[in-house]
C-alpha positions in Angstrom: -45.1 49.1 -1.2 -43.9 48.9 2.5 -41.7 46.2 3.9 -40.9 44.7 0.5 -39.2 41.3 0.8 -36.1 40.8 -1.4 -34.8 37.5 -2.5 -31.9 37.9 -0.1 -34.3 37.6 2.8 -34.0 41.4 3.6 -37.0 43.7 3.6 -36.7 47.1 2.0 -38.6 49.8 4.0 -40.4 51.1 0.9 -40.3 50.1 -2.7 -42.0 52.1 -5.5 -42.6 51.1 -9.1 -43.3 54.1 -11.4 -45.2 54.2 -14.7 -41.9 53.7 -16.7 -41.2 50.5 -14.8 -38.4 51.9 -12.6 -37.9 50.7 -9.1 -37.0 53.1 -6.2 -36.0 51.8 -2.8 -36.5 54.2 0.1 -34.7 53.4 3.3 -36.3 55.2 6.3 -34.0 56.3 9.1 -35.6 57.7 12.3 -32.3 58.8 14.1 -28.6 59.0 13.9 -28.4 55.7 15.9 -30.8 54.0 13.5 -28.5 55.0 10.6 -25.3 54.0 12.3 -26.7 50.6 13.4 -27.8 49.6 9.9 -25.3 48.7 7.2 -27.6 46.4 5.2 -28.8 49.3 3.0 -25.8 48.8 0.6 -27.4 45.4 -0.4 -30.6 47.1 -1.5 -29.0 49.0 -4.3 -28.7 45.9 -6.4 -32.5 45.7 -6.5 -33.5 49.2 -7.7 -33.0 51.8 -10.3 -32.8 54.5 -7.7 -32.0 54.4 -4.0 -32.6 57.1 -1.4 -32.9 57.7 2.3 -35.9 59.4 4.0 -35.8 60.9 7.5 -37.3 63.7 9.5 -36.0 67.3 10.2 -34.4 66.4 13.5 -31.9 64.0 11.9 -28.9 65.9 10.4 -28.7 65.6 6.7 -24.9 65.4 6.7 -24.9 61.8 8.2 -26.2 60.4 4.9 -23.8 59.7 2.0 -23.7 62.6 -0.4 -24.0 60.2 -3.4 -27.4 58.9 -2.2 -30.8 60.6 -2.6 -32.4 62.1 0.4 -35.9 63.1 1.4 -36.9 65.0 4.6 -40.4 64.3 5.7 -42.7 65.6 8.4 -46.4 65.2 9.1 -47.3 67.6 6.3 -45.3 65.9 3.5 -41.8 65.4 2.2 -39.3 67.4 0.1 -36.3 66.2 -1.9 -32.9 67.4 -0.6 -30.9 65.3 -3.1 -31.9 63.5 -6.2 -31.1 59.8 -6.2 -28.5 58.5 -8.6 -30.0 56.5 -11.4 -28.8 53.0 -11.9 -30.2 50.4 -14.3 -31.4 47.0 -13.3 -30.5 44.1 -15.4 -33.5 42.9 -17.5 -33.8 39.5 -15.8 -33.7 41.2 -12.3 -36.3 43.8 -13.4 -38.6 41.1 -14.7 -38.3 39.1 -11.4 -38.9 42.2 -9.3 -41.8 43.3 -11.4 -43.5 39.9 -11.0 -42.8 39.9 -7.2 -44.2 43.4 -6.9 -47.3 42.5 -8.9 -47.9 39.3 -6.8 -47.5 41.2 -3.5 -49.7 44.1 -4.7 -52.4 41.6 -5.7 -52.3 39.9 -2.3 -52.5 43.3 -0.5 -55.5 44.3 -2.7 -57.2 41.0 -1.9 -56.7 41.5 1.8 -58.0 45.1 1.7 -61.0 44.0 -0.5 -61.8 41.1 1.8 -61.5 43.2 5.0 -63.6 46.0 3.4 -66.4 43.6 2.4 -66.4 41.9 5.7 -66.9 45.2 7.4 -69.7 46.4 5.2 -67.7 48.9 3.1 -68.6 49.2 -0.5 -65.9 48.9 -3.2 -66.1 50.7 -6.6 -68.0 48.7 -9.2 -65.3 49.3 -11.8 -61.8 49.3 -10.4 -60.3 49.3 -13.9 -60.7 53.1 -13.8 -58.2 53.4 -11.0 -54.5 53.9 -11.6 -54.7 54.7 -15.3 -52.4 57.4 -16.6 -54.4 60.3 -18.0 
């Protein structure tokens, strides 16, 4: 989920929730200057099980801390340079984040559904088939 609001008032660039309930925060950096100007990413680590940076091939990999995960992306996809370190959220924080994530995802789905219907696009009849692990 992009621009995920945290309780601190900060917004994480990208937050994912996997099928095991683990949260990953991805901080996107577009340049050396972008990385140097931003020190708030340290605060994000308290709200995820994994934290990593993502950037593009023109940004040198060595500017990012070696202990943090790193993805390099281009218009064709992304590849993992370094795996993120696993941390474990406290149960109460995990529950709060899961509820926040679910509420925001529901709001986004509602907006997409409303916009689609208003523009004459058909939605699937049975959306319960989407997102199930096979």
